[in-house]
PDB file of N, CA, C and O in Angstrom:
ATOM      1  N   MET A   1      94.754 100.326 111.889  1.00  0.00           N
ATOM      2  CA  MET A   1      94.477 100.176 110.630  1.00  0.00           C
ATOM      3  C   MET A   1      95.448  99.206 110.047  1.00  0.00           C
ATOM      4  O   MET A   1      96.640  99.278 110.345  1.00  0.00           O
ATOM      5  N   LYS A   2      94.972  98.270 109.201  1.00  0.00           N
ATOM      6  CA  LYS A   2      95.781  97.269 108.424  1.00  0.00           C
ATOM      7  C   LYS A   2      95.267  97.512 107.035  1.00  0.00           C
ATOM      8  O   LYS A   2      94.068  97.655 106.797  1.00  0.00           O
ATOM      9  N   VAL A   3      96.235  97.556 106.107  1.00  0.00           N
ATOM     10  CA  VAL A   3      96.058  97.705 104.539  1.00  0.00           C
ATOM     11  C   VAL A   3      96.579  96.578 104.032  1.00  0.00           C
ATOM     12  O   VAL A   3      97.665  96.139 104.411  1.00  0.00           O
ATOM     13  N   THR A   4      95.757  95.943 103.020  1.00  0.00           N
ATOM     14  CA  THR A   4      96.188  94.872 102.213  1.00  0.00           C
ATOM     15  C   THR A   4      95.871  95.231 100.628  1.00  0.00           C
ATOM     16  O   THR A   4      95.003  96.029 100.274  1.00  0.00           O
ATOM     17  N   VAL A   5      96.625  94.587  99.862  1.00  0.00           N
ATOM     18  CA  VAL A   5      96.414  94.780  98.484  1.00  0.00           C
ATOM     19  C   VAL A   5      96.211  93.446  97.816  1.00  0.00           C
ATOM     20  O   VAL A   5      96.649  92.423  98.342  1.00  0.00           O
ATOM     21  N   ASP A   6      95.539  93.425  96.638  1.00  0.00           N
ATOM     22  CA  ASP A   6      95.287  92.242  95.861  1.00  0.00           C
ATOM     23  C   ASP A   6      95.865  92.580  94.495  1.00  0.00           C
ATOM     24  O   ASP A   6      95.247  93.253  93.670  1.00  0.00           O
ATOM     25  N   GLU A   7      97.158  92.047  94.286  1.00  0.00           N
ATOM     26  CA  GLU A   7      97.764  92.509  93.049  1.00  0.00           C
ATOM     27  C   GLU A   7      97.025  91.902  91.809  1.00  0.00           C
ATOM     28  O   GLU A   7      97.127  92.450  90.712  1.00  0.00           O
ATOM     29  N   GLU A   8      96.333  90.846  91.974  1.00  0.00           N
ATOM     30  CA  GLU A   8      95.447  90.358  90.780  1.00  0.00           C
ATOM     31  C   GLU A   8      94.402  91.299  90.316  1.00  0.00           C
ATOM     32  O   GLU A   8      94.034  91.277  89.142  1.00  0.00           O
ATOM     33  N   LYS A   9      93.870  92.183  91.242  1.00  0.00           N
ATOM     34  CA  LYS A   9      92.803  93.079  90.949  1.00  0.00           C
ATOM     35  C   LYS A   9      93.364  94.433  90.365  1.00  0.00           C
ATOM     36  O   LYS A   9      92.698  95.217  89.687  1.00  0.00           O
ATOM     37  N   CYS A  10      94.614  94.587  90.707  1.00  0.00           N
ATOM     38  CA  CYS A  10      95.199  95.909  90.435  1.00  0.00           C
ATOM     39  C   CYS A  10      95.276  96.083  88.905  1.00  0.00           C
ATOM     40  O   CYS A  10      95.739  95.240  88.136  1.00  0.00           O
ATOM     41  N   CYS A  11      94.753  97.313  88.551  1.00  0.00           N
ATOM     42  CA  CYS A  11      94.866  97.652  87.015  1.00  0.00           C
ATOM     43  C   CYS A  11      96.062  98.582  86.621  1.00  0.00           C
ATOM     44  O   CYS A  11      96.277  98.908  85.453  1.00  0.00           O
ATOM     45  N   GLY A  12      96.786  98.963  87.629  1.00  0.00           N
ATOM     46  CA  GLY A  12      97.923  99.930  87.409  1.00  0.00           C
ATOM     47  C   GLY A  12      97.575 101.363  87.308  1.00  0.00           C
ATOM     48  O   GLY A  12      98.452 102.141  86.932  1.00  0.00           O
ATOM     49  N   ALA A  13      96.302 101.836  87.623  1.00  0.00           N
ATOM     50  CA  ALA A  13      95.871 103.163  87.441  1.00  0.00           C
ATOM     51  C   ALA A  13      96.790 104.224  88.155  1.00  0.00           C
ATOM     52  O   ALA A  13      97.006 105.338  87.679  1.00  0.00           O
ATOM     53  N   GLY A  14      97.321 103.755  89.374  1.00  0.00           N
ATOM     54  CA  GLY A  14      98.289 104.634  90.116  1.00  0.00           C
ATOM     55  C   GLY A  14      97.572 105.741  91.001  1.00  0.00           C
ATOM     56  O   GLY A  14      98.294 106.646  91.419  1.00  0.00           O
ATOM     57  N   THR A  15      96.343 105.756  91.298  1.00  0.00           N
ATOM     58  CA  THR A  15      95.574 106.657  91.956  1.00  0.00           C
ATOM     59  C   THR A  15      96.041 106.572  93.384  1.00  0.00           C
ATOM     60  O   THR A  15      96.150 107.614  94.031  1.00  0.00           O
ATOM     61  N   CYS A  16      96.334 105.362  93.942  1.00  0.00           N
ATOM     62  CA  CYS A  16      96.622 105.325  95.198  1.00  0.00           C
ATOM     63  C   CYS A  16      97.997 105.782  95.538  1.00  0.00           C
ATOM     64  O   CYS A  16      98.252 106.164  96.680  1.00  0.00           O
ATOM     65  N   VAL A  17      98.983 105.757  94.501  1.00  0.00           N
ATOM     66  CA  VAL A  17     100.353 106.371  94.728  1.00  0.00           C
ATOM     67  C   VAL A  17     100.201 107.898  94.713  1.00  0.00           C
ATOM     68  O   VAL A  17     100.896 108.546  95.496  1.00  0.00           O
ATOM     69  N   LEU A  18      99.426 108.472  93.962  1.00  0.00           N
ATOM     70  CA  LEU A  18      99.141 109.853  93.911  1.00  0.00           C
ATOM     71  C   LEU A  18      98.649 110.429  95.170  1.00  0.00           C
ATOM     72  O   LEU A  18      99.060 111.514  95.583  1.00  0.00           O
ATOM     73  N   LEU A  19      97.712 109.666  95.829  1.00  0.00           N
ATOM     74  CA  LEU A  19      96.904 109.981  97.086  1.00  0.00           C
ATOM     75  C   LEU A  19      97.932 109.799  98.138  1.00  0.00           C
ATOM     76  O   LEU A  19      98.226 110.781  98.819  1.00  0.00           O
ATOM     77  N   ALA A  20      98.486 108.715  98.343  1.00  0.00           N
ATOM     78  CA  ALA A  20      99.244 108.176  99.434  1.00  0.00           C
ATOM     79  C   ALA A  20     100.775 107.562  99.093  1.00  0.00           C
ATOM     80  O   ALA A  20     101.078 106.384  99.278  1.00  0.00           O
ATOM     81  N   PRO A  21     101.607 108.511  98.599  1.00  0.00           N
ATOM     82  CA  PRO A  21     102.825 107.838  98.190  1.00  0.00           C
ATOM     83  C   PRO A  21     103.813 107.348  99.277  1.00  0.00           C
ATOM     84  O   PRO A  21     104.854 106.752  99.002  1.00  0.00           O
ATOM     85  N   ASP A  22     103.404 107.646 100.538  1.00  0.00           N
ATOM     86  CA  ASP A  22     104.226 106.910 101.609  1.00  0.00           C
ATOM     87  C   ASP A  22     103.670 105.621 101.876  1.00  0.00           C
ATOM     88  O   ASP A  22     104.306 104.842 102.586  1.00  0.00           O
ATOM     89  N   VAL A  23     102.495 105.279 101.369  1.00  0.00           N
ATOM     90  CA  VAL A  23     101.825 103.932 101.627  1.00  0.00           C
ATOM     91  C   VAL A  23     101.985 103.024 100.455  1.00  0.00           C
ATOM     92  O   VAL A  23     102.232 101.825 100.585  1.00  0.00           O
ATOM     93  N   PHE A  24     101.840 103.619  99.314  1.00  0.00           N
ATOM     94  CA  PHE A  24     101.636 102.868  98.052  1.00  0.00           C
ATOM     95  C   PHE A  24     102.761 103.133  97.023  1.00  0.00           C
ATOM     96  O   PHE A  24     103.217 104.276  97.018  1.00  0.00           O
ATOM     97  N   ASP A  25     103.230 102.305  96.221  1.00  0.00           N
ATOM     98  CA  ASP A  25     104.059 102.456  94.950  1.00  0.00           C
ATOM     99  C   ASP A  25     103.654 101.613  93.994  1.00  0.00           C
ATOM    100  O   ASP A  25     102.729 100.822  94.171  1.00  0.00           O
ATOM    101  N   GLN A  26     104.346 101.720  92.854  1.00  0.00           N
ATOM    102  CA  GLN A  26     103.971 100.930  91.703  1.00  0.00           C
ATOM    103  C   GLN A  26     105.298 100.087  91.228  1.00  0.00           C
ATOM    104  O   GLN A  26     106.409 100.608  91.331  1.00  0.00           O
ATOM    105  N   ARG A  27     105.165  99.025  90.809  1.00  0.00           N
ATOM    106  CA  ARG A  27     106.179  98.339  90.058  1.00  0.00           C
ATOM    107  C   ARG A  27     106.586  98.911  88.733  1.00  0.00           C
ATOM    108  O   ARG A  27     105.754  99.266  87.898  1.00  0.00           O
ATOM    109  N   GLU A  28     107.891  98.995  88.555  1.00  0.00           N
ATOM    110  CA  GLU A  28     108.405  99.766  87.198  1.00  0.00           C
ATOM    111  C   GLU A  28     107.790  99.087  86.082  1.00  0.00           C
ATOM    112  O   GLU A  28     107.282  99.748  85.177  1.00  0.00           O
ATOM    113  N   GLU A  29     107.792  97.821  86.066  1.00  0.00           N
ATOM    114  CA  GLU A  29     107.562  96.934  84.857  1.00  0.00           C
ATOM    115  C   GLU A  29     106.206  96.924  84.374  1.00  0.00           C
ATOM    116  O   GLU A  29     105.946  96.947  83.171  1.00  0.00           O
ATOM    117  N   ASP A  30     105.269  96.887  85.354  1.00  0.00           N
ATOM    118  CA  ASP A  30     103.866  96.730  84.950  1.00  0.00           C
ATOM    119  C   ASP A  30     102.800  97.811  85.673  1.00  0.00           C
ATOM    120  O   ASP A  30     101.624  97.910  85.325  1.00  0.00           O
ATOM    121  N   GLY A  31     103.371  98.534  86.650  1.00  0.00           N
ATOM    122  CA  GLY A  31     102.440  99.539  87.241  1.00  0.00           C
ATOM    123  C   GLY A  31     101.714  98.858  88.356  1.00  0.00           C
ATOM    124  O   GLY A  31     100.972  99.550  89.053  1.00  0.00           O
ATOM    125  N   ILE A  32     101.829  97.687  88.585  1.00  0.00           N
ATOM    126  CA  ILE A  32     100.986  97.053  89.780  1.00  0.00           C
ATOM    127  C   ILE A  32     101.471  97.571  91.142  1.00  0.00           C
ATOM    128  O   ILE A  32     102.631  97.864  91.429  1.00  0.00           O
ATOM    129  N   VAL A  33     100.413  97.633  91.913  1.00  0.00           N
ATOM    130  CA  VAL A  33     100.625  98.284  93.255  1.00  0.00           C
ATOM    131  C   VAL A  33     101.595  97.558  94.217  1.00  0.00           C
ATOM    132  O   VAL A  33     101.508  96.343  94.393  1.00  0.00           O
ATOM    133  N   ILE A  34     102.502  98.310  94.823  1.00  0.00           N
ATOM    134  CA  ILE A  34     103.377  97.765  96.016  1.00  0.00           C
ATOM    135  C   ILE A  34     102.958  98.497  97.208  1.00  0.00           C
ATOM    136  O   ILE A  34     102.874  99.725  97.203  1.00  0.00           O
ATOM    137  N   LEU A  35     102.660  97.687  98.359  1.00  0.00           N
ATOM    138  CA  LEU A  35     102.257  98.281  99.513  1.00  0.00           C
ATOM    139  C   LEU A  35     103.580  98.455 100.366  1.00  0.00           C
ATOM    140  O   LEU A  35     104.282  97.489 100.665  1.00  0.00           O
ATOM    141  N   LEU A  36     103.872  99.770 100.739  1.00  0.00           N
ATOM    142  CA  LEU A  36     104.997 100.201 101.428  1.00  0.00           C
ATOM    143  C   LEU A  36     104.816 100.078 102.838  1.00  0.00           C
ATOM    144  O   LEU A  36     105.767  99.767 103.555  1.00  0.00           O
ATOM    145  N   ASP A  37     103.577 100.316 103.336  1.00  0.00           N
ATOM    146  CA  ASP A  37     103.322 100.340 104.703  1.00  0.00           C
ATOM    147  C   ASP A  37     102.035  99.761 105.109  1.00  0.00           C
ATOM    148  O   ASP A  37     101.003 100.427 105.028  1.00  0.00           O
ATOM    149  N   GLU A  38     102.047  98.430 105.586  1.00  0.00           N
ATOM    150  CA  GLU A  38     100.620  97.820 105.869  1.00  0.00           C
ATOM    151  C   GLU A  38      99.957  98.421 107.042  1.00  0.00           C
ATOM    152  O   GLU A  38      98.757  98.218 107.228  1.00  0.00           O
ATOM    153  N   ARG A  39     100.674  99.162 107.863  1.00  0.00           N
ATOM    154  CA  ARG A  39     100.214  99.747 109.059  1.00  0.00           C
ATOM    155  C   ARG A  39     100.502 101.148 109.186  1.00  0.00           C
ATOM    156  O   ARG A  39     101.297 101.583 110.020  1.00  0.00           O
ATOM    157  N   PRO A  40      99.817 101.917 108.307  1.00  0.00           N
ATOM    158  CA  PRO A  40     100.176 103.451 108.198  1.00  0.00           C
ATOM    159  C   PRO A  40      99.821 104.094 109.493  1.00  0.00           C
ATOM    160  O   PRO A  40      98.925 103.645 110.207  1.00  0.00           O
ATOM    161  N   GLY A  41     100.583 105.233 109.820  1.00  0.00           N
ATOM    162  CA  GLY A  41     100.248 106.023 111.086  1.00  0.00           C
ATOM    163  C   GLY A  41      98.806 106.778 110.906  1.00  0.00           C
ATOM    164  O   GLY A  41      98.306 106.980 109.799  1.00  0.00           O
ATOM    165  N   GLU A  42      98.272 107.126 112.010  1.00  0.00           N
ATOM    166  CA  GLU A  42      97.015 107.686 112.031  1.00  0.00           C
ATOM    167  C   GLU A  42      96.877 109.001 111.121  1.00  0.00           C
ATOM    168  O   GLU A  42      95.804 109.329 110.614  1.00  0.00           O
ATOM    169  N   ALA A  43      97.929 109.634 110.986  1.00  0.00           N
ATOM    170  CA  ALA A  43      97.889 110.796 110.056  1.00  0.00           C
ATOM    171  C   ALA A  43      97.614 110.382 108.539  1.00  0.00           C
ATOM    172  O   ALA A  43      97.236 111.228 107.729  1.00  0.00           O
ATOM    173  N   GLN A  44      97.791 109.221 108.230  1.00  0.00           N
ATOM    174  CA  GLN A  44      97.639 108.568 106.836  1.00  0.00           C
ATOM    175  C   GLN A  44      96.078 107.840 106.706  1.00  0.00           C
ATOM    176  O   GLN A  44      95.599 107.471 105.634  1.00  0.00           O
ATOM    177  N   HIS A  45      95.510 107.740 107.829  1.00  0.00           N
ATOM    178  CA  HIS A  45      94.349 106.762 107.568  1.00  0.00           C
ATOM    179  C   HIS A  45      93.265 107.400 106.708  1.00  0.00           C
ATOM    180  O   HIS A  45      92.648 106.716 105.892  1.00  0.00           O
ATOM    181  N   LYS A  46      92.993 108.855 106.896  1.00  0.00           N
ATOM    182  CA  LYS A  46      91.974 109.319 105.956  1.00  0.00           C
ATOM    183  C   LYS A  46      92.231 109.164 104.433  1.00  0.00           C
ATOM    184  O   LYS A  46      91.346 108.821 103.649  1.00  0.00           O
ATOM    185  N   ILE A  47      93.455 109.430 104.090  1.00  0.00           N
ATOM    186  CA  ILE A  47      93.871 109.389 102.685  1.00  0.00           C
ATOM    187  C   ILE A  47      94.146 107.950 102.134  1.00  0.00           C
ATOM    188  O   ILE A  47      94.068 107.716 100.928  1.00  0.00           O
ATOM    189  N   VAL A  48      94.443 107.073 102.982  1.00  0.00           N
ATOM    190  CA  VAL A  48      94.442 105.697 102.747  1.00  0.00           C
ATOM    191  C   VAL A  48      93.039 105.012 102.438  1.00  0.00           C
ATOM    192  O   VAL A  48      92.832 104.190 101.546  1.00  0.00           O
ATOM    193  N   ARG A  49      92.180 105.477 103.288  1.00  0.00           N
ATOM    194  CA  ARG A  49      90.635 105.090 103.075  1.00  0.00           C
ATOM    195  C   ARG A  49      90.336 105.590 101.553  1.00  0.00           C
ATOM    196  O   ARG A  49      89.955 104.820 100.671  1.00  0.00           O
ATOM    197  N   GLU A  50      90.539 106.854 101.382  1.00  0.00           N
ATOM    198  CA  GLU A  50      90.250 107.459 100.190  1.00  0.00           C
ATOM    199  C   GLU A  50      90.746 106.710  98.912  1.00  0.00           C
ATOM    200  O   GLU A  50      90.070 106.476  97.910  1.00  0.00           O
ATOM    201  N   ALA A  51      92.121 106.360  99.143  1.00  0.00           N
ATOM    202  CA  ALA A  51      92.695 105.572  98.035  1.00  0.00           C
ATOM    203  C   ALA A  51      92.031 104.425  97.766  1.00  0.00           C
ATOM    204  O   ALA A  51      91.789 104.108  96.601  1.00  0.00           O
ATOM    205  N   ALA A  52      91.647 103.644  98.848  1.00  0.00           N
ATOM    206  CA  ALA A  52      90.985 102.336  98.733  1.00  0.00           C
ATOM    207  C   ALA A  52      89.544 102.560  98.055  1.00  0.00           C
ATOM    208  O   ALA A  52      89.113 101.736  97.248  1.00  0.00           O
ATOM    209  N   SER A  53      88.842 103.666  98.400  1.00  0.00           N
ATOM    210  CA  SER A  53      87.563 103.915  97.914  1.00  0.00           C
ATOM    211  C   SER A  53      87.571 104.208  96.444  1.00  0.00           C
ATOM    212  O   SER A  53      86.582 103.874  95.790  1.00  0.00           O
ATOM    213  N   VAL A  54      88.640 104.832  95.821  1.00  0.00           N
ATOM    214  CA  VAL A  54      88.742 105.356  94.521  1.00  0.00           C
ATOM    215  C   VAL A  54      89.417 104.370  93.652  1.00  0.00           C
ATOM    216  O   VAL A  54      89.431 104.539  92.433  1.00  0.00           O
ATOM    217  N   CYS A  55      89.970 103.360  94.205  1.00  0.00           N
ATOM    218  CA  CYS A  55      90.668 102.183  93.360  1.00  0.00           C
ATOM    219  C   CYS A  55      89.902 101.705  92.398  1.00  0.00           C
ATOM    220  O   CYS A  55      88.947 100.996  92.717  1.00  0.00           O
ATOM    221  N   PRO A  56      90.163 101.994  91.025  1.00  0.00           N
ATOM    222  CA  PRO A  56      89.285 101.298  90.039  1.00  0.00           C
ATOM    223  C   PRO A  56      89.144  99.767  90.045  1.00  0.00           C
ATOM    224  O   PRO A  56      88.121  99.185  89.683  1.00  0.00           O
ATOM    225  N   GLY A  57      90.298  99.147  90.505  1.00  0.00           N
ATOM    226  CA  GLY A  57      90.204  97.723  90.451  1.00  0.00           C
ATOM    227  C   GLY A  57      89.784  97.021  91.749  1.00  0.00           C
ATOM    228  O   GLY A  57      89.711  95.797  91.860  1.00  0.00           O
ATOM    229  N   ALA A  58      89.514  97.905  92.720  1.00  0.00           N
ATOM    230  CA  ALA A  58      89.200  97.543  94.173  1.00  0.00           C
ATOM    231  C   ALA A  58      90.193  96.593  94.717  1.00  0.00           C
ATOM    232  O   ALA A  58      89.875  95.538  95.265  1.00  0.00           O
ATOM    233  N   ALA A  59      91.504  97.035  94.534  1.00  0.00           N
ATOM    234  CA  ALA A  59      92.499  96.092  94.932  1.00  0.00           C
ATOM    235  C   ALA A  59      93.024  96.409  96.354  1.00  0.00           C
ATOM    236  O   ALA A  59      93.906  95.719  96.864  1.00  0.00           O
ATOM    237  N   ILE A  60      92.523  97.354  96.915  1.00  0.00           N
ATOM    238  CA  ILE A  60      92.985  97.887  98.378  1.00  0.00           C
ATOM    239  C   ILE A  60      91.961  97.505  99.444  1.00  0.00           C
ATOM    240  O   ILE A  60      90.784  97.847  99.334  1.00  0.00           O
ATOM    241  N   SER A  61      92.334  96.925 100.285  1.00  0.00           N
ATOM    242  CA  SER A  61      91.344  96.584 101.513  1.00  0.00           C
ATOM    243  C   SER A  61      91.963  97.271 102.692  1.00  0.00           C
ATOM    244  O   SER A  61      93.180  97.315 102.876  1.00  0.00           O
ATOM    245  N   VAL A  62      90.968  97.863 103.567  1.00  0.00           N
ATOM    246  CA  VAL A  62      91.446  98.525 104.759  1.00  0.00           C
ATOM    247  C   VAL A  62      90.631  97.846 105.791  1.00  0.00           C
ATOM    248  O   VAL A  62      89.417  97.674 105.689  1.00  0.00           O
ATOM    249  N   SER A  63      91.354  97.474 106.780  1.00  0.00           N
ATOM    250  CA  SER A  63      90.760  96.868 108.123  1.00  0.00           C
ATOM    251  C   SER A  63      91.023  97.713 109.207  1.00  0.00           C
ATOM    252  O   SER A  63      92.174  98.112 109.387  1.00  0.00           O
ATOM    253  N   GLU A  64      90.015  98.074 110.030  1.00  0.00           N
ATOM    254  CA  GLU A  64      90.232  98.915 111.237  1.00  0.00           C
ATOM    255  C   GLU A  64      90.750  98.114 112.294  1.00  0.00           C
ATOM    256  O   GLU A  64      91.353  98.639 113.230  1.00  0.00           O
ATOM    257  N   GLN A  65      90.571  96.917 112.223  1.00  0.00           N
ATOM    258  CA  GLN A  65      91.191  95.826 113.347  1.00  0.00           C
ATOM    259  C   GLN A  65      92.692  95.772 112.955  1.00  0.00           C
ATOM    260  O   GLN A  65      93.105  95.806 111.796  1.00  0.00           O
ATOM    261  N   GLY A  66      93.392  95.691 113.987  1.00  0.00           N
ATOM    262  CA  GLY A  66      94.792  95.257 113.749  1.00  0.00           C
ATOM    263  C   GLY A  66      95.730  96.352 113.443  1.00  0.00           C
ATOM    264  O   GLY A  66      96.917  96.107 113.229  1.00  0.00           O
TER     265      GLY A  66
END
């Protein structure tokens, strides 16, 4: 799995951080997503997919390749 984020689409809702704090964080100044781990371990895959699916800005992309 490879995770990417599009900061331009991020609205700072923080749902991804609540779901997967080992993979996502937010910038202090504006709440925009910070990707901590672009290749999370298998134990994180399900929750990362969920974070991507509930992201209100559709800022998180998950690729099963790579």
